[in-house]
N, C-alpha and C positions, 0 to 999 in steps of 0.2 A: 122536835116539831117544827113544821113550817110556820112562818108568821102569817096572821090573818091577811088574806087578800093577795098573798104572793104566791105565783105558781110553783109547783113543786118540781125541782130540777132533778135530773137523772143522777142516781147513786147518791153518795153521801157527800154533803157539803158542796155538791156541784162539781167534783172533780173528775168525774168519768168523762172520757173523751166522746164527742159525738161525731156523726157523720161517717165513721169508718169502722168496719167490723174488727173486733179484737179476737184473736184466736184464743182458744182455750189456755188457761194458765194465767190469763189476765196481763200478759206483757206485750206491748206493741213493738214490732222489730224497728230499730232505728234506721236499717238499710232503706226502709220505705221512703224516708225524707232525705237520704244522702244525695241522690242524683239530682233532684229538684234543687236542693240548696247549692250543691256544687255548681249546677247550671247558673244558678242566680249569682254566685260569687264570681265566676268567670265572666259572666255578662257585665257585671259592675266593673270589673277590671278593664274589659274591652272598651266600655264606655268611657272610663277615666282616661285610657290612652288615646282615644278619638276625640278627647276633649278640646276645647279652644286653645290655640297656641301650640298643639302638638304635631301639626302638619308640616311646618316649615323645616324641621330637622331631616324629615324623610325625602324632601324634595331633591337634595343633592345625591341621596342614595339612588332615587329612581333616575335621576340625570346621568350618573355614573353608570348605571345599569344600560342605558341606551348607548353609551359609549363602548362598553364591553361588548354589546351586541354588534356594534360596527366593526370592531376588530376581529370578531369571530366570523364575519362573512367570508365567503369563498372568493367572491370578485368585488370589485368597486361598485357601491351603490350608485344609482343615478341621483344627481344632486338635486334636481328640481323636484323629483318625486319625493325625496326625503324632506325636502323643505316645505312643499305643499302639505304633506301629511302632518308634520309638526304644527304648521300654522292651523290647519283645520282642527286638529285635537285641542290646541290652546284656545281657539274660539269656542269649541264645544264646552271646555271647562269654564270659560266666562259665563256662557249662557246657563250653566248648571250651578251658579254660584249660590243660589237659594235653595238647592236641592240636596237631599242627603247623599247624592252620588257625586258632590263636589270633590270629597277626598280622593276616590278612585280616579275620577276624571283628571285631576290635577297630576296625580302620579303617572297616568298613562301619557298624559302630555308632556311630562318631564322626560320620560323615556325616549319619546319621539324627538324631543328638542336636543337631548343628548346625542342621539344617532345622527340628526342633521348637523349638529355643531361639529362633530368629528368628520363627517363627509365634507363639509365646507373648508374645514382647515386642511384637509389633505388636498382638495382641488385648489385651494389658494396658493399652497407652497409647491405645487407639483413641479418636478424638475427631472431631467434625464438621469438615469442610473446605469453604470457600467454593468454589462452583462457577461462579458468575457475579458480575460487579461490582456492588456496592452503593454507591449515592451517598447522601450526607447521613444517615450511620447515627449514631444516638445511642448512646453507649457510656459506661459507668460501670464502675470497677474499680480494682484495686490495680496500681501500678507494680513490676514484679518486677526488671527490669534496665534499665540505660541505657548507651548507648554515645555517647561524644563523638567525633565524626568531623571530617574536615577542613572540609566545607562545611555539612552538616546534622548534627543529632543524632538519635538513634533510641532508642526504648524498646519493651519488651514489657509489654502490658497484660493482666493477668489479669481477665477480663470477669466481671462480676457481673449486669449488666443490659444488654440490647441490644435497640434498637427500630429497625426498618428498614421502609419501605413496601415492599409487594408481596413480602414475604420473612418468613418465620418461623423461619430458621435461627438457631441459637444457638451461637456460637462460645465456646471456652473461653479461648483466648488470641490476640491479634493483635499484630502488629509494626508500629509507626507511626513515620513520619518527621516531624520538626518543624524549624522554623527553628532555626539554631544558637544556643545558649544559652537556649533555651525548654523544654528537656526537664524534666519534674517529677522530684523527688527519688524515690529508690527507697524503696518502703514506703508512699508517700502514696496516698490515695484521691482520684480525679479523675473528672470528668465532662467530656465532649467530643463533638464532631461529627467524623466522619472519612469518607473515601472508601476503600472497602475493594476490593482485588483478590484474585483467587484466587492461590495460590502459583504463583511463576513456574515453567513447565514449561521443559524443555531447550530452548535456542535453536536446536539442530539436532539431527537424529537421532544418537544415541550420545554426546551430550556430557552434562555433569553435570547430574543431576536435583536442582534446588534444591527442588522441592515435596517430594520424599522427605526432604531434609534437614530441612525446616521441619516435616513431619509427626512426625518423631522428636524434635523439640524441643518438640512440643506445640502448635505454632502453626498456626491454621487459615486465616489470611489476613495480608496485609500491605497497607499504604496509607499515607495521610498525613493529618495532622490539618487540619481546616478551621475556622479561627476560633480563639478562645481557649481554653485550658485552665483549668477551674475546680477548684481543690482544695476539698474539703468533708470533713465528718466521716464517717468510715467506719461502716457499719452493723454491723461486727464488728471483732475485732482483726486479722483476717488470717491467723492462725496462726503458729506457731513458725518455719516455713520463711521466711516473708516478713520476720519480725523478724531472722532470721539474715542474709538477703539485705540489709536495710537496713543492718545492723552492718558487713558486709563492704564495701558500697559506701562507706559513711562513711570506712572505713579506707583504701580506695583513693583517695578524693578527698583525704584528708589527706596521703597519700604524694605524690600529684600537686602538691599546693600547695607541699609542702616542696621538691620538685624544681623547680617552677616559680620558686621564689625565687632559684635559682641558674642554671638553664639555661633556654633558650627555643628556639622554633623546633623543627626536627627532632631536635636533641639531646634536648629535653625529651620529646618524643614517644616517642623510641626508648627513653630511659630507662624512662618509664612503661610502655611495652610489655614490657620485660624484667622488670620487677617485678610488674606488675599484669595483664598480658595485654591491656590496652586498646591496641590498635595502630591504629586507625582513623584518628588524627590525624596520621599520617605523610604528608608530601606526596607526590604522585604521582611527580615526577622522582626522589626519593630511593628511594621504594618500588621503582620500575622498576629503577633502578641496581643495588639490592641483589639483586633476583631475577635480572636479567641476568647479574651476576657470579658467581652461585651463592652469595650470602650471605643469601638471603631466608630460609633456615631459622632464622636468628639471631632474626628478628622474631617468630616464633611459638614460644611456650613448648613444648619438646618434651624428648625424653630427654636432650639435651645440657645444657639449663639445669638439669634436675633433677639431673643427675650433677655439675655444677658446684657447685650449692648444697649437695648432700649431701657432696661431697668437701671444699669449704672448711670446712664445720662439723666433719666428721670429723677431718680433720687438725688443725684448730684446737684442738678439745677434746682430742684425743689428745696433742698437744704440751704443753698446759696441765696436764693430769693427769701427764704424764711429768716435770714439774718437781717433783713431790712424790715422794720416793723410796719412801716407805711404800706409796703407791697403786700406783706403777709395778711394784713387786716382788710385792706381795701380792694385787693384785686384777686382774681382766680389764679393763683400761682401753680395750682394743681393742673389746670388746663395748659398753661403756658408750658409747664414741665413736660406735658404729654406731647404738645407741639414740638418741642425740642427733641425729645426722644424719637418722635416720627421722622424728623429731618435726619438724626443720626442713623436710624435704621435704613432710610433711603440711601444715604451715602455708603453705607456698609453693603447694601445691595449692589451698587454700581462698583464699588471697589473690588468685590468678590467675583465679578464676571457676570452677575444677573443670570445664572443658569437657571433651568426650570424649577430645580429643588429650592434654590435660594429665593426665587419669586414667590413660590408657595409659601415659604416661611415668612417673607415680608408682608404678603397679604394678610396672613394670620395675625401678625403683630399690629399691622396698621388697623385692622378692624378693632382690635382690643383698645389701642390708643385713641381711635376716633370715638369709640363708646365712652371712654373716660372724658373726652373732650365735650361730649354732648350729655353727660350726666346720665349715662345708661350703665347697667351692669356689664362688666367687661368680660368676664369668663362664664359664658352660657353656652348651651347648645346651639342657640341662634347664632352666636358669634362664629362658632365653628362651622355651621351650615353656610354662612354668608361667605367665609373664607374659602371653603371648599368649592362653592358655586363660582366664585371669581376664578379660582386656579383652573377649574375644569373647562370654563368658558374660553379662558385665554390659551390654555394648552391641554386640549383633550387627551393628547398622547401621554400626558403625565399619569393617567389612571393606571397604565400597565407598567409603570416604572416602579422598581423596588422602594425608592426613597419616598415617593408618594405614599404608597401602600403602608409602609412602616411608620412614616411620620403621622399620618392622619389616624393610624390605628392607636398609636400611643397617645396622641392628643385627645382622642375620644375617650380612652380609658382615664386620662388625667382630669378631663372635664367632668366625667362622670364622678370622679372621686370628690372633686371639689363641690359639685352640685348635690350628690347623694351621700357620700360616705363622711365627708368632713363634719356636716352638722350633727351626725350621729355619733361619730367617734371622739370629736373634740368639743364636747360641750363644756360649759364653764366648770371649772373645778369647784367641788362642794365640800372638800375635806383638806386638811393641811397637808397631808402626803401627797396628794395629786397636785396641789399648788406648788409644793417644793419641786417636785419633778418637772413641771412646766416651766418654773423659773430657771432651772439649770438646763434647759434646752431639751428636755425630754420629749416635748411636743413636736419640736422640729426634726429630731432625729427619727421619731416615728413617722412622720410625714415623709421625710426623704426616703425611708425604708419602704414605705407604701408606694410612694411614687415610682421608685425604681422597680419594685416587684410588678406592679400593674402595667408599667410601660414595657418591660421585659416580656410578660406574658402575652400582652396584645400584639407584640411584633414577632413572637415566636413562630406562628404559621408562615409568615412571609420569609423570615430568615431560613426556615426549614426547606421551603419551595425554591427559593432563589439560590442559597448557599449550601444547602444540604447539611446544616449544622445548627445546634442550638448552644446557648451559653448557660450552663447550669449554675455557675458562679458569677453571673452578671451582676446580680444584686450586691454581692460582696465588693466586686470591683467599683461599682458606681458609688457605694457608700465610702469607699476609701479614696477615691480620686476626685469625684465631682465637687465636694466642698472646696477643695483646693483650687480646681479649675475655676469655679464660679467666683471665689473670693479673692484669688490672687492672679491666675494666668490671664483670664479675659480683661479685668479691669487694668492690670499692668499693661496689656497690649493697647487698650484704648487710650490711656494716659500716655503711652509711648508715641502713639500717632499724634496726639495733641502737642507734645513737646518736641517732636522731631524737627519742625521748622525753627526752633530756637536753639537746636543742638543739645538739648538737655534730656535726650531720651534714653541714654545708655543704661542708667540705673534701672529704667523700666524694663528693658529687654533682659537685664540680668535677673530681676525678680521674676519675669516670665520664665526664664530658664530654669530657675529653681523650682517653680511649680510643674514645669514640664518633666523635669527630672523625677519628681515624686510620681507623677502620673505614669510615666513610662516603667518606673520600679514597681508600681502597683500591677500594672498589666502584665509584666513579666513574671511577677510572682503568682498571680492568679493563673496565668496560662500554664505555668509549670506544675499546678496541682493535679493530683491524680483525678482523672475523670473530667477534666476542664474542657475537653473537646467532645461534644455530644454529636456524634454523626448520625445522619438519617439518609435513607436511600431516596432517590428521586420518586416523586409521585405526580399525578396528573393535575390539571387545572381544577377539575371538578371538585375534590376535596378542599382546595383552597378557596373556591367560591363558596362552598358550604361553611367553612370555618369563618370567612368574612361575614356571612350572614349571621352566624352565631355571636360575633364580636358586636355587630351593629345592634342586635336584639338586646344583649347585656348592657350596651352602652346608653341606648335611647329610651328604652322602656323604663317607666317609673314605678310600676306596680310589680308585685311578685312574678308576673308574666316574664320579667326579664330573665328568670332563671331557666326558661325554655331554651335561651342562648347557650346555656351550659350543656344542655342535652344535644343540641346542634353541634356544638364544638366537640363533644365526645364522639358523636357519629362520625364527624369529619376526621378525627384522629385515627379511629379504627379504620376508616376507609384508606386513609394515606398509609398507615403501617401495613395494611394488607396488599399494598401494590406489588405486583410481581415484577422483578427486575428483568431486562432483556438477557437472553442467552448469547446474543451476538450483536456487536456494534460495528458498522461499517462507515467510515469517514466519507464525506462527500466527494473527495478526490480519489478515493479508491486505494490510497497508500497505506492506510492504517485500519486493522481489524483487531477488535477485542473479543476473544472467545472465552465463555465461562467453562472452566475445566472440572475435572472431578472433585477438586477441593472448594468448588462453589465460588472461586475467585476468577477474576478477569486476567487472561494471558494475552499479551499484546504481540501481534504481528505488525511490524512496521517497516516498510522500506525507506521511509523518510522520518526523521525526528521532528515531532511537534509536541513540544513540552506543554503548551497550553491546552491542546486537545486532550492529551493523556491526563493532565491534571483535573481537568473537568469531568472526564469519564469516571476517574476514580472517585472524586468527590461525590458524583451522583450515584455511585454504587456503595457510598458509605465505606470506602476502602481507605485505610490509613497509610498505605504505602505511598512512597514519593514517586514522582513521575520518572526519575532516574533509577529506580530500584532494579536490581539485577533478577529479582523474583518475578518480574513481569514476563520475562522471556522464557521461564522455566516451562518445559514441555513444548516449546516451539522449535521446529527444525527448519533451517534456511540453507539455501544454496543460490547460485547465480540465477537460476530459473525460477525461484520463488521460495514460499514458506508454506508449511502446513502445521496445524495444531489440532488436537483432539478435543471434542466436546464432552461435556459432563456424561451424557447418555450414550456415548460411543459415536463413532463417525468422525470424518476428518473435514476440516475447513482449509481450503487451499487458496493462497495468493498466488496467481500465475503472473509472472513478470515477462515471460517470453513466450512467443507463440508456439515453440516447439515443446513446451511442457503441458500444453493444454490437453493433449490426448491422454497422457498418463494421469493428469489430475481429474479428467472427466471419468476415468475408470475407477479411480480409487477414493475420491472425496465425494462427501455428501453435498458440499456447497463449493462453488468455484467463484472467486472474485477476480476479475481481470479487466484491464483496459483494452484488450484485444477482443476482436470478434471470435466468439465461441463457435466450435463447429456444430452444425445443425443436429448431428447425431450424439451430442454430449448427453450422457445419462445423469449427470449431476444437476442440481439446481444452479443456475448461473446469475450472478449480479455483475453487469458489465458497465463500461463507462457511460454509455447512453442512458441506462436506468439512473445511474447516480447523478448525472447532469439534470435529469428531470426531476428527481425526488429528493436530491441532497442526502444528508447523512441518513442512514437506516438503522432501526432497532428491530431485531428479529427475536420473536419468542416462539419457541418450539411448541407445535400443535400436531400431535401424531406424527405423521411422516414428513410434514411439511412445516412451514413457518408462517406466523402471523407477521405482517410488515407494518411498522410504524414508520412514517416518513416525515422529514422536516417540511417538505411540500405536500400538503394533503392533495388528493387527486382532484383535479379541476381547479385548484387554488391559483388565483391571479391577482396580486396586489401590486400597487405601484412601487413599493420597496422590494418586492420579490416577484418579478415578472415571470410568467410560466414559460418554460422552455418549449421548443418545438416538439410536438409528439407527446405532450403531457398526459393525454389519456390512454397511452398504450400500455403503461405499467399498472398491474393490479396491486391489491393490497395483501396478496397472499403469494407464497412460493410453494409449489408442489413438485414432487419428483417427476421427471420426464419419463414417459414410456420409452425405453431404449429401443431405437430403430436399428435394424440390422444393417451393419457397416458393408459398404461396398468393397468387395476384394480386389486388390491390385492385380490386373490382368497382364502386367509386363513380365515376359519370361526373362529368366537370368541368362547372363552370357554363356555360362557352362551348359545350360540346356540347349540353347541355340547352337553352340559348337558341336554338341553330341549329335544332334539331328542331322547337321551338315555332314 
């Protein structure tokens, strides 16, 4: 019964639902509440991601997006328009600072700022670029840098005078190769003759653009020296920058000489690479083993090396200061140690050549150390965001370089591990077994395993895109080698640098050599394991962009929305693996052709040997054959007039070397590649020298009776590092069979017929 004065509720004990009809049977469907509940959960996650302090890590992502838009443009943007747009959007973001639209406004302004910054950088360093080969060019200038390599040496010449026949181009810098041991000293003024070539274009559509890399280094051509190099008195002092370069080069040479006194071979080359950044003297077998095993990152000075240098100096200085009680109690020795580590990292930056990749590593390390000095958390997403913004503002071109992409992807994964994973995975042990495991280093081993795995997974899309391979056993190699590198090799090298002025450094190089022996042994062992080389065919830039977006989502998001990044990564993987490989590749000079045969492998038609080109083509096709393999020429027939090879679907591809072979090739082949002018009545599809000079290397994909054409130079593209050739708009992006025109018959009577008539 109901209590007196209390209204009677529906049902028994007031448990029946109100306000919604219940179907017969007495059960309310749970699905009616599912979508509103799901929308509420998603809304809460989105609000959490858009909360205070969450915007800053996304600003460099948008800034980098603007830089990517700049590099995807067909022609050079107008600087003042880009700058004015960026300023207007930034002003709009400031005016909307109290609006809910602040976040989107800041992101759009960051995109425009990145676009404008890249445009300004290109305009600031603009310089002439060689368009055609030049022979026997007289050059005079100052030697700015020098590289000691395995077979040849190389140096960069700042040109002060240039004379060439039939050319009035004046280059600012050129990179020249010389016989090993003959490279002039940095800072010297030399005169020489050289053969110059335009900067190397991508060896296939979508591959790395070496000409863009050289442009941002200020180099307008490459080539080799012809004859002797004459040193002479310079017309001027060369400037402070040149004297600084000469000083640092002499310091690197002195370090290399000290290392050479104790170590030799690859041990000396690797030790020199770790300390000075000169890694070109490492032999090919060891270099390949390092990259196949996943230890190639050790050879290139990166954030890891900077972190080790700063860490060793930081803890050494702090330990020494802690021995003095008065300092340890009354002064901030932690901040003093961070300042000493920052100075050591700056010296390491200058010693290693201050390349863009090393600058990026220094900025990241500097931001962390400065955070320690001002009592802020060192390893955070904000630290990473500030470092990324500094790097991209100073060198926008770094965005399209593999080292930047792989380094920041790995760092993002590691920061996410520190910020999100470690608090959950490594809580304080609450029972004796866990405590004993932690005491014996189990926690550190697990952390090293997780760090290696996450860094390896984060860099996989970029390794697959740029190098067409992955490292399945990279975690194993890093677990075996990196503790030795961190605890023995790098500290021994640093103490060797400190003791070298006193002549007590030999034992340090000896210890460094022991650690390098172990690292090389691990790399060789891992590289020899079955399945150690994971080859992947080339894919386009779109799947890489999608994979990058997935990595950013997984790294920056804090709520379960981060797992949407895994879905994006899976979609990018499927997209990349589904990419169709070209049926025909034609080199930009027209002397090399790769044709896919009935065995679905590439077969090479080459009138000139180009091992680098062949190696890159095979790697992009996930082909394990060597560039010198005899199997590449199977199914290819050659004579003095040219070569022919059969395609997988039937039909011949011909390389015509002589004009008298064109008529026969036009009748029999489906596609003719020639440096000669083809006859107008040629029934075959023709790729001639003019087309290749306009479009560069071509990749052809069979579509019906014709081909889809992918070119290094897109139609209408004209950038400072790859100027458009004359008539760039004349070549389309398809090849279709020509309608065979009736040939004119030769009307000349034979001598026998004329004599018979007479």
